[in-house]
SERO-65481 format. One record per residue: x, y, z of N, C-alpha, C in turn. Coordinates in steps of 0.02 Angstrom, whole numbers, padded with zeros to 5 digits, always signed. Each point is the difference from the previous one (the first is absolute). Example, Ala and Ser with C-alpha at 12.3 -4.5 7.8 and 13.67 -1.06 7.14 Angstrom:
+00660-00284+00390-00045+00059+00000+00045+00060+00000-00018+00053-00036+00042+00059+00003-00039+00055+00037
This chain:
+04795+02620-00667-00020-00035-00064+00055-00049-00020-00012-00064-00011+00044-00051-00019+00029+00011-00067+00067-00005-00007+00034+00002-00063+00036-00059-00011-00009-00029-00063+00031-00061-00016+00070+00008-00027+00054-00035+00023+00064+00013-00027+00008-00041-00069+00034+00034-00044+00005-00031-00070+00067-00034-00009+00002-00063-00014+00063-00034-00015+00024+00023-00066+00068+00001-00011+00029+00020-00063-00011-00050-00048-00017-00062+00016-00013-00053-00045-00081-00001-00019-00040+00038+00039-00073-00004-00008-00015+00058-00054-00003-00014-00060-00018+00050-00049-00036-00035-00060-00036+00047-00038-00037-00030-00057+00048-00018-00061-00022-00043-00040+00042-00019-00065-00006+00062-00040+00050+00007-00042+00007+00059-00049-00060-00003-00044-00031+00055-00006-00059+00009-00043-00066-00016+00031+00004-00020+00063-00059-00011+00042-00005+00053+00056-00057+00015+00024-00009+00054+00051-00047-00018+00051+00007+00028+00063-00048+00007+00049-00042+00063-00002-00061+00001+00022-00040+00058-00008-00031+00012+00075+00028+00055+00032-00025+00018+00066-00070+00029-00003-00035+00008+00057-00057+00027-00002-00018+00067-00035+00052+00045+00010-00006+00068-00037+00004-00012-00074+00040-00049-00023+00001-00012-00071-00063-00037-00027-00024-00045+00045-00065-00035-00021-00055+00054-00003+00000+00054+00037-00051+00049-00007-00003+00029-00070+00059+00012-00031+00003+00024-00066-00021-00052-00050+00022-00061+00008-00021-00054-00039-00074-00010-00005-00029-00001+00068-00074-00014+00001-00036+00059-00037+00026+00069+00008-00034+00054-00032-00004-00010-00080+00056-00022-00028+00001-00009-00069-00039-00063-00022+00004-00053+00038-00043-00058-00014-00074+00017+00003-00019+00035+00048-00070+00021+00006-00026+00040-00059+00039+00049-00023-00020+00034-00063-00005-00046-00061+00049-00044+00002-00002-00050-00060-00063-00038+00005-00015-00033+00057-00056-00044+00006-00063+00038-00005-00005+00062+00021-00065+00041-00006-00014+00012-00073+00057+00013-00037-00007+00016-00072-00016-00059-00041+00031-00053+00020-00014-00066-00036-00068-00022+00005-00026+00002+00061-00071-00019+00015-00048+00049-00031+00017+00063-00002-00042+00046-00032-00011-00016-00074+00049-00026-00030+00000-00018-00073-00029-00068-00005-00019-00041+00055-00030-00065-00006+00045-00060-00001+00067+00011+00025+00039-00058+00003-00007-00036+00070+00011-00060+00000-00011-00046+00057+00066-00028+00028+00006-00015+00063+00063-00019+00027+00018-00074-00010+00063-00015-00010+00028-00068-00006+00064-00005+00030+00015-00060+00023+00070-00017+00029+00018-00066-00028+00068-00006-00014+00030-00066-00024+00056-00016+00043+00028-00065+00002+00053-00020+00043+00065+00031-00022+00046+00004+00049+00068+00032-00020+00039-00053-00042-00012-00066+00011+00038-00049-00040-00049-00023-00056+00035-00018-00055-00035-00026-00059+00048-00057-00026-00029-00048-00038+00047-00047-00032+00036+00037-00050+00070-00017-00013+00039+00030-00043-00023+00003-00077-00041-00057-00013-00027-00002-00063-00056+00052-00019-00025+00026+00056-00051+00060-00008+00040+00061-00008+00056+00007+00033+00035+00065-00005+00047+00005-00063+00040-00048-00013+00054+00005-00047-00030+00002-00074+00035+00038-00043-00019-00002-00072-00052+00051-00018-00025+00041+00054-00055+00045-00013+00024+00071-00006+00062+00019+00027+00024+00065+00003+00051+00017-00050+00040-00048-00026+00056+00017-00044+00057-00032+00039+00059-00010-00039+00059-00029+00020+00032+00042+00059+00007+00064-00012+00030+00042+00053-00044-00001+00066-00063+00011-00005-00040+00000+00066+00000-00069+00031-00002-00056-00038+00001-00062+00028+00062-00016+00047+00056+00037-00017+00060-00005+00044-00014+00027+00068-00048+00041+00007-00012+00039+00063-00049-00039+00042-00031-00054-00023-00045-00037+00038+00033-00036+00058-00016+00008+00060+00024-00045+00055-00028-00070-00004+00039-00045-00026-00025-00069-00009+00045-00050+00036-00033-00053+00021+00039-00046+00043-00043-00069+00004+00028-00050+00033-00037-00060+00009-00027+00001+00076-00056-00020+00014-00030-00003+00065+00019-00063+00032-00017-00018+00058+00020-00057+00039-00025-00063-00032-00054+00006-00044-00029-00056-00035+00035-00013-00069+00051+00046-00013+00034-00010-00067-00036+00032-00058-00053+00037+00014-00039+00034-00051+00036+00070-00021+00001+00013-00064+00029+00065-00027-00054+00056+00014+00018+00044+00041-00046+00054+00017+00037+00069-00003-00041+00054+00003+00030+00063+00007-00049+00050+00027+00037+00055+00027-00034+00056+00031-00032+00041-00062-00056+00025+00006-00038+00035-00058+00046+00061-00017+00005+00012-00069+00040+00054-00026-00043+00064-00008-00064-00018-00020-00055+00057+00000-00063-00032+00022-00055+00040-00005-00061-00027+00021-00043-00019-00063+00019+00021-00059-00036-00014-00056-00003-00074-00019+00059-00029-00001-00001-00073-00020-00039-00041+00055+00009+00011+00058-00043-00035+00052-00075+00006-00012-00021+00063-00016-00071+00012-00010-00025-00036-00068+00042+00000-00050-00014-00037-00059-00003-00072+00014+00037-00027+00047-00005-00074+00025-00067-00010+00030-00026+00049+00043-00065-00004+00031-00057-00001-00057+00013+00038-00050-00058-00002-00052+00002-00064-00038+00061-00034-00001-00002-00064-00035-00022-00056+00046-00009+00010+00067-00019-00050+00049-00075+00007+00022-00032+00056-00009-00064+00010+00026-00048+00028-00054-00064-00018+00003-00046+00024-00045-00034+00060+00028+00031+00056-00012-00021+00066+00018-00041+00039-00045-00048+00040+00026-00046+00037-00052+00042+00050-00032-00010+00009-00067+00041+00043-00035-00045+00055-00026+00026+00066-00008+00070+00021+00017+00008-00006+00080+00064-00013+00011+00020-00004+00075+00050+00052+00009-00019+00048+00046+00041+00056+00015+00030-00008+00066+00062-00009+00008+00026-00012+00073+00056+00055+00016+00010+00008+00062+00057+00037+00027+00036-00044+00052+00068+00012+00005+00041-00044+00040+00056+00044+00028+00010-00003+00065+00058+00038+00032+00035-00048+00036+00057-00024-00018+00044-00050+00033+00074+00008-00023+00046-00029+00039+00067+00004-00014+00020-00044-00053+00055+00020-00037+00034-00045-00050+00071+00003+00009+00035-00044-00035+00072-00012+00017+00039-00001-00066+00057+00033-00005+00044-00007-00059+00071+00006+00023+00041-00047-00029+00071-00006+00019+00040+00054-00041-00022+00062+00013+00029+00054-00038+00054+00036+00039+00037+00043-00037+00049+00042+00037-00031+00058+00035+00005+00001+00072-00036+00056+00033+00036+00066-00015-00046+00050-00008+00025+00074-00011-00064+00044+00020+00009+00060-00010-00054+00047+00018-00066-00018-00039-00052-00011+00041-00062-00015-00035-00006-00075-00026+00044-00041+00016+00004-00066-00023+00015-00048+00056-00042-00045+00017+00013-00045+00061-00012-00072-00025+00020-00047+00043-00010-00068-00015-00065-00026+00021-00025+00032+00052-00071-00014+00017-00033+00067+00002-00057+00004-00035-00038+00059-00002-00076-00019-00009-00039+00056+00008-00073-00008-00008-00027+00025-00067-00038-00040-00033-00036+00022-00060-00075+00008+00019-00028+00058-00031-00073+00009-00002-00027-00011-00069-00032-00056-00005-00018-00018-00073-00082+00004-00011-00017+00022-00058-00067-00005-00025+00003-00031-00065-00051-00047-00020-00001-00036-00061-00074-00010-00020-00012+00001-00060-00067-00016-00030+00012-00057-00047-00036-00061+00017-00001-00058-00039-00060-00010-00041+00003-00019-00064-00060-00022-00030-00030+00055-00048+00037+00055-00014-00020+00052-00042+00051+00018-00054-00019+00003-00061+00046+00025-00056-00018+00077-00011-00044+00032+00037-00023+00068-00016+00053+00046+00019+00010+00056-00041+00051+00052+00017-00024+00034+00066-00062-00007+00014-00029+00031+00067+00037-00028+00058+00019-00066-00005+00039-00032+00052+00064+00024+00009+00038+00014-00051+00070+00029+00001-00004+00068+00028-00051+00039-00024-00004+00076+00020-00018+00001+00072-00045-00049+00022-00018+00010+00074+00058-00010+00041+00047-00052-00010+00057-00011+00035+00047+00064+00005+00006+00034-00056+00041+00058-00005-00033+00053+00041-00065+00005-00005-00039+00052+00041+00012-00010+00076+00001-00063+00021+00012-00020+00074+00067+00029+00018+00054-00013-00040+00063+00023+00016+00000+00078+00013-00029+00035-00052-00004+00071+00008-00034+00022+00062-00060-00028+00017-00037+00019+00060+00038-00012+00065+00038-00059+00003+00035-00015+00060+00056+00048+00009+00037+00019-00056+00057+00044+00012-00023+00072+00014-00055+00022-00023-00028+00065+00012-00026+00005+00070-00031-00054+00023-00020-00004+00068+00056+00002+00052+00061-00024-00022+00058-00004+00040+00043+00069-00010-00032+00046-00032+00034+00069-00006+00053+00005-00047+00011-00046-00043+00046+00000-00053-00021+00057-00051+00045+00049-00014-00017+00054-00045+00030-00008-00072+00062-00032-00002+00038-00003-00063+00017-00076-00003-00029-00031-00050+00021-00066-00019-00020-00010-00074+00035-00042-00031-00011-00016-00075-00025-00069-00004-00059-00005-00034-00030-00068-00014+00014-00012-00073+00043-00049-00011+00026-00013-00070-00040-00061-00022-00021-00003-00061-00036-00057-00028+00021-00018-00065+00005-00067-00015+00016-00026-00065-00036-00065-00007+00018-00039-00052-00036-00063-00012+00051-00053-00023-00003-00056+00026+00046-00057-00019-00016-00021-00072-00059+00013-00028-00016-00015-00070+00039+00042-00050+00021+00060+00029+00038+00048-00051+00074-00027-00002+00020-00047+00047+00071-00020+00004+00005-00072-00020-00049-00026-00031+00000-00072-00016+00054-00016-00052+00025+00043-00035+00052-00019-00050+00071+00006+00032+00004+00013+00067+00062-00001+00028+00009-00058+00043+00049-00041+00000+00009-00061+00037-00006+00018+00081-00026-00050+00040-00002+00015+00070+00066+00009+00028+00055-00037-00021+00065+00012+00026+00025+00067-00006-00015+00036-00063+00014+00064-00012-00036+00044+00045-00067-00007+00006-00043+00040+00040+00020+00003+00074+00025-00054+00026+00027+00000+00068+00057+00053+00015+00040+00009-00050+00051+00052-00002-00023+00069-00009-00045+00005-00055-00033+00067-00012-00039+00026+00059-00025-00043+00040-00040+00017+00059+00044+00035+00050+00064-00001-00003+00043+00031+00043+00023+00073-00019-00028+00020-00053+00019+00069-00031+00001+00052+00057-00056+00005+00035-00006+00050+00051+00048-00007+00059+00028-00057+00007+00040-00012+00058+00077+00002-00017+00019-00021-00060+00074+00002-00014+00012+00037-00058-00045+00025-00038+00014+00045-00061+00009-00037-00061+00001+00038-00054+00002-00031-00071+00066-00037-00016+00057+00026+00020+00063-00028-00018+00007-00071+00034-00017-00001+00065+00009-00065+00033-00051-00055-00024-00058+00028-00019-00048-00047-00027+00024-00027-00067+00028+00042-00043+00028-00024-00061+00056-00047+00013+00045+00012+00047+00056-00044+00018-00029-00070+00016-00052+00000+00043-00027-00063+00027-00028-00039-00059-00031+00035-00047-00034-00036-00059+00058-00026-00047+00054+00032-00003+00053-00022-00039+00031-00062+00030+00005-00002+00069+00022-00058+00032-00049-00061-00005-00058+00018-00017-00052-00053-00008+00005-00028-00072+00038+00031-00041+00006-00027-00070-00031+00037-00050-00029+00057+00016-00035+00042-00054+00049+00047-00035-00011+00006-00065+00044+00046-00036-00022+00073+00009+00047+00045-00017-00020+00071+00005-00057+00016-00041-00005-00030-00063-00058+00013-00045-00064-00022+00029+00003-00056+00040-00064-00025+00027-00017+00045+00059+00049+00021+00039-00016+00042+00057-00031+00067-00026+00031+00030-00052-00026+00060-00030-00071-00010-00025-00014-00056-00025-00069-00018-00023-00048+00001+00057+00023-00033+00057-00045-00002+00063-00022+00071+00014+00057+00042+00013-00015+00070+00021-00041+00038-00045+00010-00009-00065-00037+00038-00049-00077-00019+00002-00010-00063+00010-00063-00031+00002-00042+00024+00061+00039+00007+00058-00031+00027+00062-00015+00077-00011+00048+00034-00029-00006+00073-00007-00058+00017-00043-00017-00037-00047-00057+00016-00049-00062-00031+00017-00005-00042+00055-00061-00033+00021-00056+00048+00014-00060-00021-00015-00062+00038+00019-00051-00045+00034-00046+00030+00042-00047-00041+00032-00044-00037-00048-00018-00060+00013-00045-00040-00044-00074+00020+00019-00046-00031-00029-00072+00016+00013-00020-00017+00066+00022-00057+00025-00016-00020+00074+00023+00053+00047+00068+00015-00010+00029+00049+00047-00037+00064-00004-00016+00027-00058-00037+00064-00004-00066-00009+00036-00034-00056+00003-00064-00005+00036+00012+00003+00073+00057-00033+00021+00018+00006+00076+00011+00072+00016+00038+00038-00040+00012+00071+00014-00066+00040+00010-00049-00012-00044-00066+00033+00004-00035-00021+00064-00001-00064+00016-00033-00018+00057+00029+00021+00069+00073+00006+00002+00032+00028+00057-00031+00068+00017-00004+00044-00054-00032+00066+00009-00073-00004+00025-00041-00049-00029-00066-00010+00021-00003-00017+00076+00056-00037+00025-00001-00015+00069+00019+00060+00047+00009+00060-00024+00012+00056+00037+00074+00019+00007+00043-00030-00040+00075+00011+00003+00010+00051-00050+00037+00058+00018+00017+00056-00051+00042-00030-00050-00006+00025-00068+00042-00026-00054+00072+00018+00014+00014+00053+00039+00073+00025+00010+00033-00049+00052-00040-00045+00030+00028-00045+00055+00034-00060-00029-00012-00014-00063+00034-00062-00033+00028+00020-00066+00046-00046-00021+00034+00013-00071+00017-00069-00028+00002+00002-00065+00020-00057-00042+00072-00001-00004+00034-00062+00018+00072+00000+00001+00021-00067-00030+00019+00009-00073+00018-00064-00031+00062-00035+00019+00037+00036+00045+00064-00032+00026-00017-00042+00058-00056+00001+00031-00021-00040+00062-00008-00070-00021+00035-00047+00037-00003-00068-00017-00027-00045+00052+00017+00009+00061-00015-00044+00062+00033-00067-00016+00041-00024+00043+00041-00052-00014-00032-00073+00005-00059-00005+00028-00024-00067+00009-00034-00028-00062+00014-00064-00012-00018-00029-00066-00076-00012-00006-00040+00003+00054-00069-00021-00006-00048+00056-00027+00025+00059-00005-00041+00054-00028-00021-00010-00075-00058+00014-00019-00026-00011-00072-00031+00067-00031-00010+00049+00038-00035+00054-00023+00022+00073+00030-00045+00042+00013+00016+00060+00036+00045-00009+00060+00051+00039+00014+00043+00000+00054+00008+00070+00026+00015+00008+00065-00001+00066+00023+00044+00005+00069+00033+00058+00010+00047+00009+00056-00011+00070+00023+00015+00008+00066-00005+00069+00032+00069+00019+00030+00017+00057-00016+00064+00028+00026-00007+00067+00033+00041+00017+00050+00002+00069+00026+00066+00035-00015-00003+00058-00005+00066+00040-00018+00047-00009+00058-00022+00010+00059+00043-00008+00061-00041-00040+00052+00031-00041+00039+00074-00023-00007+00008-00044-00061+00063-00011-00017+00019-00048-00054-00004-00072+00028-00059-00029-00011-00009-00064+00038-00029-00050-00044-00005+00014-00065-00033-00051-00046-00072+00003-00001-00036-00042-00032-00072-00002-00008-00031-00013+00071-00056+00035+00015-00034-00011+00057-00067-00040-00014-00015-00007-00061-00058-00047-00017+00010-00024-00073-00026-00060-00014+00008-00022-00070-00041-00059-00013-00017-00014-00059-00046-00060-00013-00014+00001-00078-00053-00043-00010-00020-00007-00071-00049-00057-00011-00013-00013-00064-00045-00052-00016+00044-00065-00017-00031-00055+00031+00039-00064-00010-00056-00057-00009-00023-00006-00061-00055-00041-00019+00016-00078-00004+00064-00023+00004+00016-00068-00004+00024-00035+00063+00004+00040+00053+00039-00034+00060-00043-00051+00033-00062+00007+00007-00045-00046+00035+00003-00067-00039-00006+00005-00068+00002-00060-00043+00066-00038+00005+00052+00041+00006+00066-00029+00005+00011-00037+00064-00042+00006+00055+00001-00032+00062-00050-00058+00000-00028-00017-00055-00043-00057-00003-00071+00016+00005-00020+00069+00005-00067+00016+00008-00033+00020-00069-00063+00027+00009-00031+00017-00061+00027+00063-00027-00020+00015-00063+00022+00064-00040-00034+00062+00030+00030+00027+00047-00030+00056+00033+00045+00063-00008-00024+00052-00033+00041+00060-00005+00007+00040+00060+00048+00041+00004+00016+00034+00064+00038+00063-00008-00012+00046+00047+00041+00060+00002+00002+00028+00073+00056+00022+00019+00011+00027+00064+00061+00042+00010+00010+00013+00064+00055+00044+00021+00022-00013+00067+00066+00017+00017+00026+00007+00067+00018+00063+00017-00021+00019+00063+00025+00064+00031+00054-00021+00049+00061+00021-00008+00054-00016+00044-00009+00040+00065-00026-00035+00051-00012+00032+00066+00064+00035+00029+00056-00038+00000+00065+00025+00033+00023+00055-00038+00003+00002-00067+00025+00059-00036-00049+00060+00005-00064-00015+00004-00046+00053+00008+00013+00036+00074+00006-00038+00048+00015+00024+00066+00063+00038+00004+00056-00030-00031+00060+00039-00009-00008+00070-00026-00039+00003-00058-00013+00060-00036-00038+00050+00045-00051-00026+00036-00042+00041+00043+00038+00034+00054+00047-00041+00028+00040+00028+00061+00054+00050-00031+00028-00014-00054+00050+00044-00030-00029+00066-00023-00064-00002-00030-00033+00051-00026-00040+00046+00049+00002-00028+00060-00043+00024+00056-00077+00005-00021-00024-00054-00024-00068-00002-00023-00050-00028+00057+00033-00017+00056-00039-00034+00051-00043+00052+00041-00066-00011+00004-00038+00040+00045+00022-00012+00075-00030+00040+00042+00004-00011+00071-00033-00062+00027+00041-00052+00009-00030-00064+00026+00039-00016+00066-00033-00031+00048+00027-00022+00064+00042-00068-00020+00049-00004+00041+00044-00059-00012-00029-00066+00037-00056+00009+00031-00033-00058+00030-00077+00006-00004-00035-00055+00003-00073+00008-00001-00028-00005+00074+00046-00006+00043-00025+00002+00071-00021+00069+00018-00063+00017+00020-00019+00067+00013+00005+00015+00076-00004-00049+00042+00001+00016+00075+00049-00049+00037+00040+00031+00045+00031-00043+00049-00033+00009+00067-00024-00054+00024-00030+00003+00069+00052-00004+00053+00013+00053+00038+00054-00001+00048-00015-00049+00057+00057-00024+00031-00006-00045+00058+00016+00046+00058-00054+00015+00039+00008+00052+00055-00024-00039+00064-00001-00063+00003-00017-00037+00059-00074-00021+00005-00040+00027-00047-00072-00027+00002-00008-00042-00066+00034-00057+00011+00001-00048-00061-00068-00025-00021-00042-00016+00047-00069-00030-00013-00035+00052-00046-00004+00065+00028-00029+00055-00039+00029+00011-00067+00065-00003-00002+00038+00013-00063-00013-00053-00051-00005-00066+00023-00019-00051-00045-00068+00001-00023-00046+00025+00043-00069+00009-00020-00003+00054-00055+00038+00055+00007+00006+00054-00049+00025-00027-00063+00055-00041+00003+00032-00031-00056-00048-00039-00042-00040-00046+00034-00046-00044-00035-00055+00039-00032-00022+00054+00031-00053+00044-00026+00022+00038-00061+00061+00024+00001+00031+00030-00059+00002-00044-00057+00019-00061+00009+00006-00052-00055-00070-00017-00024-00046-00003+00044-00069-00013-00022-00032+00054-00047+00028+00060+00013-00018+00055-00044+00044+00013-00060+00042-00056-00015+00044+00006-00058+00052+00057-00001+00023+00012+00066+00052+00050+00006+00063-00038+00018+00051-00002-00046+00060-00043+00012+00038+00033+00063+00021-00043+00045+00021+00019+00061+00047-00052+00030+00042+00016+00046+00039-00043+00036+00012+00024+00070+00031-00037+00044+00004+00016+00071+00077-00003+00016+00024+00038+00046+00063+00004+00028+00000-00056+00053+00044-00052-00004-00011-00060+00043+00023+00011+00073+00052+00039+00005+00035+00008+00067-00026+00071+00032-00004+00001+00066-00017+00059+00032+00071+00044+00008+00004+00050-00040+00060+00044-00003-00022+00074+00008+00050+00041+00004-00014+00072+00001-00034+00022-00066-00045+00048+00007-00038+00022-00059+00044+00024-00054+00054+00033+00016+00045+00030-00052+00033-00056-00046+00008-00063+00035+00027-00055-00038-00048-00028-00047-00062-00002+00022-00050-00027-00040-00018+00048-00056+00002+00067+00012-00007+00041-00060+00053-00002-00049+00060-00007+00026+00060-00007-00046-00006-00061-00045-00028-00057+00028-00012-00058-00036-00056+00015-00060-00054+00029+00023-00050+00014-00044+00019+00049-00056+00050+00049+00014+00023+00041-00053+00050-00037-00049+00034-00047+00032+00045-00044-00046-00041-00043-00051-00061-00022+00023-00045-00032-00047-00036+00040-00052-00002+00070+00015-00037+00041-00043-00074+00004+00016-00016-00022+00068-00069+00000+00021-00020+00072+00020-00067+00019-00019-00019+00071+00010-00021+00010+00069-00040-00045+00031-00031+00009+00062+00024-00048+00055+00001+00023+00062+00011-00047+00054-00063+00012+00050-00031-00058+00017-00055+00009+00046+00024-00027+00072-00020+00042+00052+00023-00013+00065-00057-00007+00048-00001-00054+00039-00043-00014+00056+00038-00010+00060+00004+00055+00039+00030-00002+00066-00055-00005+00054+00019+00006+00065-00046-00007+00050-00061+00047-00007+00012+00066-00012-00051+00044-00005-00047-00017-00061+00027-00016-00056-00040-00017-00056-00041-00064+00015+00030-00048+00036-00038-00063+00014-00062+00014+00048+00014+00046+00044-00051+00020+00053-00057+00033-00030+00017+00046-00053-00055+00038-00036-00022-00026-00063+00024-00061-00016-00017-00038-00066+00009+00045-00057+00065+00029-00006+00019+00042-00056+00069-00023-00023+00023+00034-00055+00059-00018-00029+00034+00067-00016+00067+00005+00011+00038+00054-00023+00033-00016-00069-00020+00040-00048+00025-00015-00071+00050+00055-00019+00060-00017-00013+00057+00046-00017+00014-00006-00077-00003+00054-00034+00021+00004-00068+00074+00009-00004+00043-00044-00024+00073+00004+00000+00023+00043-00053-00043+00020-00050+00022+00046-00053-00002+00068+00024-00055+00017+00034-00010+00069+00027+00012+00013+00072+00011-00055+00038+00012-00002+00071-00068+00021+00043-00052+00014-00040-00068+00011+00034-00020-00058+00035-00036+00004+00054-00031-00055+00040-00068+00021+00030-00041-00046+00005-00063+00012+00031-00028-00067+00037-00040+00013+00049-00027-00055+00039-00073-00006-00020-00017-00059-00034-00070-00010-00026-00025-00068+00012-00065-00005-00015-00033-00065+00006+00024-00052-00054-00012-00064+00007+00017-00043-00052-00041+00015-00064-00067+00013+00000-00036+00015-00057+00030+00062-00040+00015+00054+00033+00031+00051-00030+00074-00015-00028+00035-00041+00035+00061-00021-00028-00005-00033-00064-00048-00048-00006-00009-00039-00063-00021+00046-00056-00049+00049+00014-00021+00045-00051+00059+00040-00024+00044+00026+00048+00055+00038-00025+00051-00038-00041+00012-00065+00025+00052-00038-00041-00025-00022-00071-00071-00009-00004-00023-00023-00062-00010+00062-00053-00005+00057+00033-00012+00055-00048+00065+00046-00015+00058-00018+00035+00061+00037-00011+00049-00055-00027+00054+00032-00040+00049-00046-00025+00047-00017+00059
């Protein structure tokens, strides 16, 4: 088996990662559950470019977030940037195309942030987004939250807190102060107060901010959202009103929500809210919107640390066709397996069977199919199960039936 030498200079940039096939198996498992749930709730797929004009990206997130946008001039001298999230790009789509409303979309693509890398925080990561455009109904907000709940329960999460607030309850607090208050869960009360003082707020003003938040109660719209969440089949115990929740992005206008796990200490694994003015700010029509992001990378980190992953194979290859000297027959078998939608590959060189089995095991392949002189003469195949070490010599038809009916 060929092994590639790694140069000491050949490494990824800090905050960026490679994903090997075994890691991709986990990522694909999570993505599939997300997509299945999104489509079950009637959301449709969308993709947008990695690069946008800087004018599309900047000024939508807030001063602190804007600093983390990867922005630069392209070879034509245009000011462009890598997308910071998927929401602004999708809002740009709504401003550019006449789509039927309400428009419910899902999107799973990478985003980039010039952030300080740490556990659960990367400079390139994948977001799983759902958004509903064109509805002011609390049903739209509640359905988004219900999707979050159903995705996480399908991923075997047992303990998570879904916290909900509304930006309308925070309208008397300046955005500059909200950006600091948003860090309460990360850096604590004392450091938030110090940051607010450094921004020029007096202690009396700071005390007023915290008293306002402490005494806040859900408004009529948020109470309707709570009722509808339950109507969507989410237990009342699964979510809570949290008046300290801010979410740092400036474009939110109504209900906001985040999901946290007790362990590991990794920050929010999902978050979103209502943003009714964003499409209009990009030159489009006045279209209300609500949506959420599920952080694929943080969710995967949690699944692995909490041992929530079911038994999945590290490859989708089901059969390795051995090279035993009967290449024509082996290729005929390979083509027929693929015609029957059975993922398969062939060992290219004629080697000892032990070496080919070792290769199959290294890939995580469950079966090896062997056509030697005896099998070629009798028009049969020897199929070896590498998990159990059982093997049998059978016809092609029986082999297909077995492979399609067994994991």
